[in-house]
mmCIF file of the N, C-alpha and C atoms, coordinates in Angstrom:
data_MODEL
# 
_entry.id   MODEL 
# 
loop_
_atom_site.group_PDB 
_atom_site.id 
_atom_site.type_symbol 
_atom_site.label_atom_id 
_atom_site.label_alt_id 
_atom_site.label_comp_id 
_atom_site.label_asym_id 
_atom_site.label_entity_id 
_atom_site.label_seq_id 
_atom_site.pdbx_PDB_ins_code 
_atom_site.Cartn_x 
_atom_site.Cartn_y 
_atom_site.Cartn_z 
_atom_site.occupancy 
_atom_site.B_iso_or_equiv 
_atom_site.pdbx_formal_charge 
_atom_site.auth_seq_id 
_atom_site.auth_comp_id 
_atom_site.auth_asym_id 
_atom_site.auth_atom_id 
_atom_site.pdbx_PDB_model_num 
ATOM 1   N N  . UNK A 1 1  ? 0.828  -1.183  0.000  1.00 0.00 ? 1  UNK A N  1 
ATOM 2   C CA . UNK A 1 1  ? 0.000  0.000   0.000  1.00 0.00 ? 1  UNK A CA 1 
ATOM 3   C C  . UNK A 1 1  ? 0.872  1.246   0.000  1.00 0.00 ? 1  UNK A C  1 
ATOM 4   N N  . UNK A 1 2  ? 0.431  2.230   -0.670 1.00 0.00 ? 2  UNK A N  1 
ATOM 5   C CA . UNK A 1 2  ? 1.149  3.495   -0.776 1.00 0.00 ? 2  UNK A CA 1 
ATOM 6   C C  . UNK A 1 2  ? 0.370  4.562   -0.023 1.00 0.00 ? 2  UNK A C  1 
ATOM 7   N N  . UNK A 1 3  ? 1.094  5.389   0.726  1.00 0.00 ? 3  UNK A N  1 
ATOM 8   C CA . UNK A 1 3  ? 0.457  6.471   1.453  1.00 0.00 ? 3  UNK A CA 1 
ATOM 9   C C  . UNK A 1 3  ? 0.020  7.533   0.444  1.00 0.00 ? 3  UNK A C  1 
ATOM 10  N N  . UNK A 1 4  ? -1.255 7.850   0.428  1.00 0.00 ? 4  UNK A N  1 
ATOM 11  C CA . UNK A 1 4  ? -1.767 8.790   -0.568 1.00 0.00 ? 4  UNK A CA 1 
ATOM 12  C C  . UNK A 1 4  ? -1.538 10.235  -0.162 1.00 0.00 ? 4  UNK A C  1 
ATOM 13  N N  . UNK A 1 5  ? -1.868 10.554  1.096  1.00 0.00 ? 5  UNK A N  1 
ATOM 14  C CA . UNK A 1 5  ? -1.665 11.926  1.555  1.00 0.00 ? 5  UNK A CA 1 
ATOM 15  C C  . UNK A 1 5  ? -0.799 11.875  2.804  1.00 0.00 ? 5  UNK A C  1 
ATOM 16  N N  . UNK A 1 6  ? 0.407  12.307  2.658  1.00 0.00 ? 6  UNK A N  1 
ATOM 17  C CA . UNK A 1 6  ? 1.364  12.251  3.748  1.00 0.00 ? 6  UNK A CA 1 
ATOM 18  C C  . UNK A 1 6  ? 1.154  13.428  4.698  1.00 0.00 ? 6  UNK A C  1 
ATOM 19  N N  . UNK A 1 7  ? 1.266  13.164  5.984  1.00 0.00 ? 7  UNK A N  1 
ATOM 20  C CA . UNK A 1 7  ? 1.164  14.222  6.983  1.00 0.00 ? 7  UNK A CA 1 
ATOM 21  C C  . UNK A 1 7  ? 2.542  14.803  7.254  1.00 0.00 ? 7  UNK A C  1 
ATOM 22  N N  . UNK A 1 8  ? 2.607  16.102  7.465  1.00 0.00 ? 8  UNK A N  1 
ATOM 23  C CA . UNK A 1 8  ? 3.876  16.749  7.782  1.00 0.00 ? 8  UNK A CA 1 
ATOM 24  C C  . UNK A 1 8  ? 4.281  16.389  9.204  1.00 0.00 ? 8  UNK A C  1 
ATOM 25  N N  . UNK A 1 9  ? 5.530  16.654  9.546  1.00 0.00 ? 9  UNK A N  1 
ATOM 26  C CA . UNK A 1 9  ? 6.012  16.373  10.907 1.00 0.00 ? 9  UNK A CA 1 
ATOM 27  C C  . UNK A 1 9  ? 5.245  17.190  11.938 1.00 0.00 ? 9  UNK A C  1 
ATOM 28  N N  . UNK A 1 10 ? 4.919  18.426  11.583 1.00 0.00 ? 10 UNK A N  1 
ATOM 29  C CA . UNK A 1 10 ? 4.186  19.288  12.514 1.00 0.00 ? 10 UNK A CA 1 
ATOM 30  C C  . UNK A 1 10 ? 2.803  18.720  12.790 1.00 0.00 ? 10 UNK A C  1 
ATOM 31  N N  . UNK A 1 11 ? 2.131  18.236  11.764 1.00 0.00 ? 11 UNK A N  1 
ATOM 32  C CA . UNK A 1 11 ? 0.791  17.661  11.940 1.00 0.00 ? 11 UNK A CA 1 
ATOM 33  C C  . UNK A 1 11 ? 0.859  16.414  12.832 1.00 0.00 ? 11 UNK A C  1 
ATOM 34  N N  . UNK A 1 12 ? 1.876  15.580  12.600 1.00 0.00 ? 12 UNK A N  1 
ATOM 35  C CA . UNK A 1 12 ? 2.052  14.372  13.406 1.00 0.00 ? 12 UNK A CA 1 
ATOM 36  C C  . UNK A 1 12 ? 2.362  14.735  14.851 1.00 0.00 ? 12 UNK A C  1 
ATOM 37  N N  . UNK A 1 13 ? 3.228  15.734  15.059 1.00 0.00 ? 13 UNK A N  1 
ATOM 38  C CA . UNK A 1 13 ? 3.596  16.156  16.415 1.00 0.00 ? 13 UNK A CA 1 
ATOM 39  C C  . UNK A 1 13 ? 2.389  16.730  17.152 1.00 0.00 ? 13 UNK A C  1 
ATOM 40  N N  . UNK A 1 14 ? 1.541  17.487  16.452 1.00 0.00 ? 14 UNK A N  1 
ATOM 41  C CA . UNK A 1 14 ? 0.340  18.030  17.090 1.00 0.00 ? 14 UNK A CA 1 
ATOM 42  C C  . UNK A 1 14 ? -0.597 16.909  17.516 1.00 0.00 ? 14 UNK A C  1 
ATOM 43  N N  . UNK A 1 15 ? -0.697 15.871  16.721 1.00 0.00 ? 15 UNK A N  1 
ATOM 44  C CA . UNK A 1 15 ? -1.566 14.753  17.060 1.00 0.00 ? 15 UNK A CA 1 
ATOM 45  C C  . UNK A 1 15 ? -1.035 14.009  18.282 1.00 0.00 ? 15 UNK A C  1 
ATOM 46  N N  . UNK A 1 16 ? 0.290  13.930  18.388 1.00 0.00 ? 16 UNK A N  1 
ATOM 47  C CA . UNK A 1 16 ? 0.911  13.177  19.487 1.00 0.00 ? 16 UNK A CA 1 
ATOM 48  C C  . UNK A 1 16 ? 1.232  14.044  20.702 1.00 0.00 ? 16 UNK A C  1 
ATOM 49  N N  . UNK A 1 17 ? 0.753  15.255  20.749 1.00 0.00 ? 17 UNK A N  1 
ATOM 50  C CA . UNK A 1 17 ? 1.127  16.172  21.824 1.00 0.00 ? 17 UNK A CA 1 
ATOM 51  C C  . UNK A 1 17 ? 0.682  15.686  23.198 1.00 0.00 ? 17 UNK A C  1 
ATOM 52  N N  . UNK A 1 18 ? -0.386 14.910  23.265 1.00 0.00 ? 18 UNK A N  1 
ATOM 53  C CA . UNK A 1 18 ? -0.870 14.422  24.558 1.00 0.00 ? 18 UNK A CA 1 
ATOM 54  C C  . UNK A 1 18 ? -0.243 13.084  24.942 1.00 0.00 ? 18 UNK A C  1 
ATOM 55  N N  . UNK A 1 19 ? 0.708  12.578  24.170 1.00 0.00 ? 19 UNK A N  1 
ATOM 56  C CA . UNK A 1 19 ? 1.356  11.303  24.468 1.00 0.00 ? 19 UNK A CA 1 
ATOM 57  C C  . UNK A 1 19 ? 2.506  11.446  25.461 1.00 0.00 ? 19 UNK A C  1 
ATOM 58  N N  . UNK A 1 20 ? 2.832  12.647  25.871 1.00 0.00 ? 20 UNK A N  1 
ATOM 59  C CA . UNK A 1 20 ? 3.955  12.871  26.779 1.00 0.00 ? 20 UNK A CA 1 
ATOM 60  C C  . UNK A 1 20 ? 3.671  12.227  28.132 1.00 0.00 ? 20 UNK A C  1 
ATOM 61  N N  . UNK A 1 21 ? 4.720  11.750  28.772 1.00 0.00 ? 21 UNK A N  1 
ATOM 62  C CA . UNK A 1 21 ? 4.591  11.125  30.081 1.00 0.00 ? 21 UNK A CA 1 
ATOM 63  C C  . UNK A 1 21 ? 4.450  12.220  31.129 1.00 0.00 ? 21 UNK A C  1 
ATOM 64  N N  . UNK A 1 22 ? 3.457  12.072  31.966 1.00 0.00 ? 22 UNK A N  1 
ATOM 65  C CA . UNK A 1 22 ? 3.218  13.059  33.024 1.00 0.00 ? 22 UNK A CA 1 
ATOM 66  C C  . UNK A 1 22 ? 3.905  12.603  34.309 1.00 0.00 ? 22 UNK A C  1 
ATOM 67  N N  . UNK A 1 23 ? 4.374  13.556  35.087 1.00 0.00 ? 23 UNK A N  1 
ATOM 68  C CA . UNK A 1 23 ? 5.027  13.248  36.353 1.00 0.00 ? 23 UNK A CA 1 
ATOM 69  C C  . UNK A 1 23 ? 3.995  12.763  37.365 1.00 0.00 ? 23 UNK A C  1 
ATOM 70  N N  . UNK A 1 24 ? 4.381  11.788  38.196 1.00 0.00 ? 24 UNK A N  1 
ATOM 71  C CA . UNK A 1 24 ? 3.479  11.299  39.229 1.00 0.00 ? 24 UNK A CA 1 
ATOM 72  C C  . UNK A 1 24 ? 3.442  12.302  40.366 1.00 0.00 ? 24 UNK A C  1 
ATOM 73  N N  . UNK A 1 25 ? 2.264  12.549  40.892 1.00 0.00 ? 25 UNK A N  1 
ATOM 74  C CA . UNK A 1 25 ? 2.098  13.500  41.981 1.00 0.00 ? 25 UNK A CA 1 
ATOM 75  C C  . UNK A 1 25 ? 2.265  12.777  43.311 1.00 0.00 ? 25 UNK A C  1 
ATOM 76  N N  . UNK A 1 26 ? 3.222  13.242  44.093 1.00 0.00 ? 26 UNK A N  1 
ATOM 77  C CA . UNK A 1 26 ? 3.503  12.630  45.387 1.00 0.00 ? 26 UNK A CA 1 
ATOM 78  C C  . UNK A 1 26 ? 3.097  13.595  46.495 1.00 0.00 ? 26 UNK A C  1 
ATOM 79  N N  . UNK A 1 27 ? 2.596  13.041  47.581 1.00 0.00 ? 27 UNK A N  1 
ATOM 80  C CA . UNK A 1 27 ? 2.275  13.828  48.756 1.00 0.00 ? 27 UNK A CA 1 
ATOM 81  C C  . UNK A 1 27 ? 3.032  13.261  49.944 1.00 0.00 ? 27 UNK A C  1 
ATOM 82  N N  . UNK A 1 28 ? 3.083  14.022  51.025 1.00 0.00 ? 28 UNK A N  1 
ATOM 83  C CA . UNK A 1 28 ? 3.719  13.526  52.243 1.00 0.00 ? 28 UNK A CA 1 
ATOM 84  C C  . UNK A 1 28 ? 2.634  13.090  53.222 1.00 0.00 ? 28 UNK A C  1 
ATOM 85  N N  . UNK A 1 29 ? 2.900  12.014  53.911 1.00 0.00 ? 29 UNK A N  1 
ATOM 86  C CA . UNK A 1 29 ? 1.961  11.487  54.895 1.00 0.00 ? 29 UNK A CA 1 
ATOM 87  C C  . UNK A 1 29 ? 1.884  12.454  56.079 1.00 0.00 ? 29 UNK A C  1 
ATOM 88  N N  . UNK A 1 30 ? 0.676  12.735  56.521 1.00 0.00 ? 30 UNK A N  1 
ATOM 89  C CA . UNK A 1 30 ? 0.495  13.648  57.658 1.00 0.00 ? 30 UNK A CA 1 
ATOM 90  C C  . UNK A 1 30 ? 0.984  13.024  58.954 1.00 0.00 ? 30 UNK A C  1 
ATOM 91  N N  . UNK A 1 31 ? 0.996  11.693  59.038 1.00 0.00 ? 31 UNK A N  1 
ATOM 92  C CA . UNK A 1 31 ? 1.364  11.015  60.267 1.00 0.00 ? 31 UNK A CA 1 
ATOM 93  C C  . UNK A 1 31 ? 2.875  10.784  60.380 1.00 0.00 ? 31 UNK A C  1 
ATOM 94  N N  . UNK A 1 32 ? 3.477  10.162  59.355 1.00 0.00 ? 32 UNK A N  1 
ATOM 95  C CA . UNK A 1 32 ? 4.891  9.798   59.461 1.00 0.00 ? 32 UNK A CA 1 
ATOM 96  C C  . UNK A 1 32 ? 5.802  10.625  58.560 1.00 0.00 ? 32 UNK A C  1 
ATOM 97  N N  . UNK A 1 33 ? 5.252  11.367  57.599 1.00 0.00 ? 33 UNK A N  1 
ATOM 98  C CA . UNK A 1 33 ? 6.053  12.219  56.732 1.00 0.00 ? 33 UNK A CA 1 
ATOM 99  C C  . UNK A 1 33 ? 6.660  11.510  55.536 1.00 0.00 ? 33 UNK A C  1 
ATOM 100 N N  . UNK A 1 34 ? 6.281  10.264  55.290 1.00 0.00 ? 34 UNK A N  1 
ATOM 101 C CA . UNK A 1 34 ? 6.807  9.519   54.144 1.00 0.00 ? 34 UNK A CA 1 
ATOM 102 C C  . UNK A 1 34 ? 6.128  9.983   52.857 1.00 0.00 ? 34 UNK A C  1 
ATOM 103 N N  . UNK A 1 35 ? 6.820  9.845   51.742 1.00 0.00 ? 35 UNK A N  1 
ATOM 104 C CA . UNK A 1 35 ? 6.248  10.197  50.438 1.00 0.00 ? 35 UNK A CA 1 
ATOM 105 C C  . UNK A 1 35 ? 5.408  9.030   49.934 1.00 0.00 ? 35 UNK A C  1 
ATOM 106 N N  . UNK A 1 36 ? 4.217  9.354   49.382 1.00 0.00 ? 36 UNK A N  1 
ATOM 107 C CA . UNK A 1 36 ? 3.376  8.331   48.774 1.00 0.00 ? 36 UNK A CA 1 
ATOM 108 C C  . UNK A 1 36 ? 2.520  8.953   47.688 1.00 0.00 ? 36 UNK A C  1 
ATOM 109 N N  . UNK A 1 37 ? 1.885  8.113   46.875 1.00 0.00 ? 37 UNK A N  1 
ATOM 110 C CA . UNK A 1 37 ? 1.042  8.580   45.790 1.00 0.00 ? 37 UNK A CA 1 
ATOM 111 C C  . UNK A 1 37 ? -0.223 9.218   46.332 1.00 0.00 ? 37 UNK A C  1 
ATOM 112 N N  . UNK A 1 38 ? -0.815 10.109  45.534 1.00 0.00 ? 38 UNK A N  1 
ATOM 113 C CA . UNK A 1 38 ? -2.069 10.747  45.933 1.00 0.00 ? 38 UNK A CA 1 
ATOM 114 C C  . UNK A 1 38 ? -3.178 9.712   46.063 1.00 0.00 ? 38 UNK A C  1 
ATOM 115 N N  . UNK A 1 39 ? -4.086 9.929   46.970 1.00 0.00 ? 39 UNK A N  1 
ATOM 116 C CA . UNK A 1 39 ? -5.281 9.115   47.162 1.00 0.00 ? 39 UNK A CA 1 
ATOM 117 C C  . UNK A 1 39 ? -4.960 7.656   47.449 1.00 0.00 ? 39 UNK A C  1 
ATOM 118 N N  . UNK A 1 40 ? -3.866 7.393   48.162 1.00 0.00 ? 40 UNK A N  1 
ATOM 119 C CA . UNK A 1 40 ? -3.531 6.027   48.557 1.00 0.00 ? 40 UNK A CA 1 
ATOM 120 C C  . UNK A 1 40 ? -3.150 5.992   50.025 1.00 0.00 ? 40 UNK A C  1 
ATOM 121 N N  . UNK A 1 41 ? -3.297 4.832   50.626 1.00 0.00 ? 41 UNK A N  1 
ATOM 122 C CA . UNK A 1 41 ? -2.916 4.634   52.023 1.00 0.00 ? 41 UNK A CA 1 
ATOM 123 C C  . UNK A 1 41 ? -1.400 4.655   52.113 1.00 0.00 ? 41 UNK A C  1 
ATOM 124 N N  . UNK A 1 42 ? -0.882 5.228   53.185 1.00 0.00 ? 42 UNK A N  1 
ATOM 125 C CA . UNK A 1 42 ? 0.564  5.238   53.408 1.00 0.00 ? 42 UNK A CA 1 
ATOM 126 C C  . UNK A 1 42 ? 1.012  3.802   53.655 1.00 0.00 ? 42 UNK A C  1 
ATOM 127 N N  . UNK A 1 43 ? 2.013  3.343   52.891 1.00 0.00 ? 43 UNK A N  1 
ATOM 128 C CA . UNK A 1 43 ? 2.439  1.953   53.019 1.00 0.00 ? 43 UNK A CA 1 
ATOM 129 C C  . UNK A 1 43 ? 3.324  1.726   54.245 1.00 0.00 ? 43 UNK A C  1 
ATOM 130 N N  . UNK A 1 44 ? 3.727  2.783   54.937 1.00 0.00 ? 44 UNK A N  1 
ATOM 131 C CA . UNK A 1 44 ? 4.571  2.640   56.104 1.00 0.00 ? 44 UNK A CA 1 
ATOM 132 C C  . UNK A 1 44 ? 3.786  2.665   57.416 1.00 0.00 ? 44 UNK A C  1 
ATOM 133 N N  . UNK A 1 45 ? 2.756  3.528   57.511 1.00 0.00 ? 45 UNK A N  1 
ATOM 134 C CA . UNK A 1 45 ? 2.029  3.634   58.780 1.00 0.00 ? 45 UNK A CA 1 
ATOM 135 C C  . UNK A 1 45 ? 0.558  3.255   58.665 1.00 0.00 ? 45 UNK A C  1 
ATOM 136 N N  . UNK A 1 46 ? -0.007 3.204   57.444 1.00 0.00 ? 46 UNK A N  1 
ATOM 137 C CA . UNK A 1 46 ? -1.391 2.790   57.262 1.00 0.00 ? 46 UNK A CA 1 
ATOM 138 C C  . UNK A 1 46 ? -2.403 3.906   57.436 1.00 0.00 ? 46 UNK A C  1 
ATOM 139 N N  . UNK A 1 47 ? -1.965 5.155   57.431 1.00 0.00 ? 47 UNK A N  1 
ATOM 140 C CA . UNK A 1 47 ? -2.884 6.283   57.591 1.00 0.00 ? 47 UNK A CA 1 
ATOM 141 C C  . UNK A 1 47 ? -3.319 6.817   56.240 1.00 0.00 ? 47 UNK A C  1 
ATOM 142 N N  . UNK A 1 48 ? -4.555 7.359   56.177 1.00 0.00 ? 48 UNK A N  1 
ATOM 143 C CA . UNK A 1 48 ? -5.073 8.015   54.977 1.00 0.00 ? 48 UNK A CA 1 
ATOM 144 C C  . UNK A 1 48 ? -5.937 9.175   55.426 1.00 0.00 ? 48 UNK A C  1 
ATOM 145 N N  . UNK A 1 49 ? -5.599 10.380  54.979 1.00 0.00 ? 49 UNK A N  1 
ATOM 146 C CA . UNK A 1 49 ? -6.304 11.604  55.347 1.00 0.00 ? 49 UNK A CA 1 
ATOM 147 C C  . UNK A 1 49 ? -6.398 11.779  56.863 1.00 0.00 ? 49 UNK A C  1 
ATOM 148 N N  . UNK A 1 50 ? -5.318 11.466  57.566 1.00 0.00 ? 50 UNK A N  1 
ATOM 149 C CA . UNK A 1 50 ? -5.267 11.672  59.005 1.00 0.00 ? 50 UNK A CA 1 
ATOM 150 C C  . UNK A 1 50 ? -5.953 10.606  59.829 1.00 0.00 ? 50 UNK A C  1 
ATOM 151 N N  . UNK A 1 51 ? -6.501 9.562   59.186 1.00 0.00 ? 51 UNK A N  1 
ATOM 152 C CA . UNK A 1 51 ? -7.171 8.484   59.918 1.00 0.00 ? 51 UNK A CA 1 
ATOM 153 C C  . UNK A 1 51 ? -6.394 7.183   59.752 1.00 0.00 ? 51 UNK A C  1 
ATOM 154 N N  . UNK A 1 52 ? -6.384 6.354   60.791 1.00 0.00 ? 52 UNK A N  1 
ATOM 155 C CA . UNK A 1 52 ? -5.728 5.059   60.719 1.00 0.00 ? 52 UNK A CA 1 
ATOM 156 C C  . UNK A 1 52 ? -6.657 4.090   60.003 1.00 0.00 ? 52 UNK A C  1 
ATOM 157 N N  . UNK A 1 53 ? -6.304 3.716   58.790 1.00 0.00 ? 53 UNK A N  1 
ATOM 158 C CA . UNK A 1 53 ? -7.150 2.859   57.967 1.00 0.00 ? 53 UNK A CA 1 
ATOM 159 C C  . UNK A 1 53 ? -6.715 1.407   58.084 1.00 0.00 ? 53 UNK A C  1 
ATOM 160 N N  . UNK A 1 54 ? -5.414 1.175   58.197 1.00 0.00 ? 54 UNK A N  1 
ATOM 161 C CA . UNK A 1 54 ? -4.894 -0.180  58.261 1.00 0.00 ? 54 UNK A CA 1 
ATOM 162 C C  . UNK A 1 54 ? -3.866 -0.247  59.391 1.00 0.00 ? 54 UNK A C  1 
ATOM 163 N N  . UNK A 1 55 ? -4.034 -1.190  60.286 1.00 0.00 ? 55 UNK A N  1 
ATOM 164 C CA . UNK A 1 55 ? -3.129 -1.320  61.419 1.00 0.00 ? 55 UNK A CA 1 
ATOM 165 C C  . UNK A 1 55 ? -1.880 -2.073  60.977 1.00 0.00 ? 55 UNK A C  1 
ATOM 166 N N  . UNK A 1 56 ? -0.833 -1.329  60.600 1.00 0.00 ? 56 UNK A N  1 
ATOM 167 C CA . UNK A 1 56 ? 0.402  -1.935  60.109 1.00 0.00 ? 56 UNK A CA 1 
ATOM 168 C C  . UNK A 1 56 ? 1.150  -2.660  61.223 1.00 0.00 ? 56 UNK A C  1 
ATOM 169 N N  . UNK A 1 57 ? 1.075  -2.158  62.447 1.00 0.00 ? 57 UNK A N  1 
ATOM 170 C CA . UNK A 1 57 ? 1.781  -2.785  63.554 1.00 0.00 ? 57 UNK A CA 1 
ATOM 171 C C  . UNK A 1 57 ? 1.244  -4.187  63.816 1.00 0.00 ? 57 UNK A C  1 
ATOM 172 N N  . UNK A 1 58 ? -0.080 -4.353  63.760 1.00 0.00 ? 58 UNK A N  1 
ATOM 173 C CA . UNK A 1 58 ? -0.675 -5.666  63.967 1.00 0.00 ? 58 UNK A CA 1 
ATOM 174 C C  . UNK A 1 58 ? -0.263 -6.640  62.869 1.00 0.00 ? 58 UNK A C  1 
ATOM 175 N N  . UNK A 1 59 ? -0.147 -6.146  61.630 1.00 0.00 ? 59 UNK A N  1 
ATOM 176 C CA . UNK A 1 59 ? 0.285  -7.004  60.525 1.00 0.00 ? 59 UNK A CA 1 
ATOM 177 C C  . UNK A 1 59 ? 1.718  -7.483  60.731 1.00 0.00 ? 59 UNK A C  1 
ATOM 178 N N  . UNK A 1 60 ? 2.595  -6.588  61.187 1.00 0.00 ? 60 UNK A N  1 
ATOM 179 C CA . UNK A 1 60 ? 3.992  -6.952  61.417 1.00 0.00 ? 60 UNK A CA 1 
ATOM 180 C C  . UNK A 1 60 ? 4.092  -7.962  62.545 1.00 0.00 ? 60 UNK A C  1 
ATOM 181 N N  . UNK A 1 61 ? 3.364  -7.729  63.630 1.00 0.00 ? 61 UNK A N  1 
ATOM 182 C CA . UNK A 1 61 ? 3.376  -8.659  64.760 1.00 0.00 ? 61 UNK A CA 1 
ATOM 183 C C  . UNK A 1 61 ? 2.858  -10.026 64.351 1.00 0.00 ? 61 UNK A C  1 
ATOM 184 N N  . UNK A 1 62 ? 1.827  -10.054 63.526 1.00 0.00 ? 62 UNK A N  1 
ATOM 185 C CA . UNK A 1 62 ? 1.255  -11.318 63.074 1.00 0.00 ? 62 UNK A CA 1 
ATOM 186 C C  . UNK A 1 62 ? 2.261  -12.093 62.219 1.00 0.00 ? 62 UNK A C  1 
ATOM 187 N N  . UNK A 1 63 ? 2.962  -11.396 61.319 1.00 0.00 ? 63 UNK A N  1 
ATOM 188 C CA . UNK A 1 63 ? 3.939  -12.072 60.470 1.00 0.00 ? 63 UNK A CA 1 
ATOM 189 C C  . UNK A 1 63 ? 5.129  -12.567 61.285 1.00 0.00 ? 63 UNK A C  1 
ATOM 190 N N  . UNK A 1 64 ? 5.538  -11.810 62.324 1.00 0.00 ? 64 UNK A N  1 
ATOM 191 C CA . UNK A 1 64 ? 6.636  -12.248 63.178 1.00 0.00 ? 64 UNK A CA 1 
ATOM 192 C C  . UNK A 1 64 ? 6.239  -13.472 63.994 1.00 0.00 ? 64 UNK A C  1 
ATOM 193 N N  . UNK A 1 65 ? 5.006  -13.488 64.485 1.00 0.00 ? 65 UNK A N  1 
ATOM 194 C CA . UNK A 1 65 ? 4.527  -14.634 65.251 1.00 0.00 ? 65 UNK A CA 1 
ATOM 195 C C  . UNK A 1 65 ? 4.453  -15.874 64.364 1.00 0.00 ? 65 UNK A C  1 
ATOM 196 N N  . UNK A 1 66 ? 4.027  -15.685 63.126 1.00 0.00 ? 66 UNK A N  1 
ATOM 197 C CA . UNK A 1 66 ? 3.943  -16.806 62.183 1.00 0.00 ? 66 UNK A CA 1 
ATOM 198 C C  . UNK A 1 66 ? 5.333  -17.345 61.866 1.00 0.00 ? 66 UNK A C  1 
ATOM 199 N N  . UNK A 1 67 ? 6.288  -16.450 61.677 1.00 0.00 ? 67 UNK A N  1 
ATOM 200 C CA . UNK A 1 67 ? 7.667  -16.876 61.393 1.00 0.00 ? 67 UNK A CA 1 
ATOM 201 C C  . UNK A 1 67 ? 8.260  -17.597 62.598 1.00 0.00 ? 67 UNK A C  1 
ATOM 202 N N  . UNK A 1 68 ? 7.975  -17.123 63.777 1.00 0.00 ? 68 UNK A N  1 
ATOM 203 C CA . UNK A 1 68 ? 8.491  -17.761 64.986 1.00 0.00 ? 68 UNK A CA 1 
ATOM 204 C C  . UNK A 1 68 ? 7.895  -19.145 65.170 1.00 0.00 ? 68 UNK A C  1 
ATOM 205 N N  . UNK A 1 69 ? 6.615  -19.285 64.854 1.00 0.00 ? 69 UNK A N  1 
ATOM 206 C CA . UNK A 1 69 ? 5.908  -20.559 64.981 1.00 0.00 ? 69 UNK A CA 1 
ATOM 207 C C  . UNK A 1 69 ? 6.485  -21.585 63.989 1.00 0.00 ? 69 UNK A C  1 
ATOM 208 N N  . UNK A 1 70 ? 6.763  -21.169 62.766 1.00 0.00 ? 70 UNK A N  1 
ATOM 209 C CA . UNK A 1 70 ? 7.296  -22.102 61.773 1.00 0.00 ? 70 UNK A CA 1 
ATOM 210 C C  . UNK A 1 70 ? 8.746  -22.459 62.058 1.00 0.00 ? 70 UNK A C  1 
ATOM 211 N N  . UNK A 1 71 ? 9.526  -21.556 62.655 1.00 0.00 ? 71 UNK A N  1 
ATOM 212 C CA . UNK A 1 71 ? 10.921 -21.870 62.986 1.00 0.00 ? 71 UNK A CA 1 
ATOM 213 C C  . UNK A 1 71 ? 11.012 -22.762 64.217 1.00 0.00 ? 71 UNK A C  1 
ATOM 214 N N  . UNK A 1 72 ? 9.990  -22.776 65.072 1.00 0.00 ? 72 UNK A N  1 
ATOM 215 C CA . UNK A 1 72 ? 10.000 -23.607 66.259 1.00 0.00 ? 72 UNK A CA 1 
ATOM 216 C C  . UNK A 1 72 ? 9.726  -25.067 65.929 1.00 0.00 ? 72 UNK A C  1 
ATOM 217 N N  . UNK A 1 73 ? 9.139  -25.331 64.795 1.00 0.00 ? 73 UNK A N  1 
ATOM 218 C CA . UNK A 1 73 ? 8.809  -26.719 64.410 1.00 0.00 ? 73 UNK A CA 1 
ATOM 219 C C  . UNK A 1 73 ? 10.004 -27.521 64.087 1.00 0.00 ? 73 UNK A C  1 
# 
């Protein structure tokens, strides 16, 4: 197949102008000060918008207890 009407570089660039990669927006956690993505729970402390949504300490304790139980066998 042969291209019948070729587009100029400017026309192609204008069409692709919205293809640029956008920077990710990071915020700081109000509780611990760690950087995280917008609208997500802090992966270090489990807080979101100043509220404790996920108890990270309980998760760590549970995994340590499980590891201790399996190593005792």
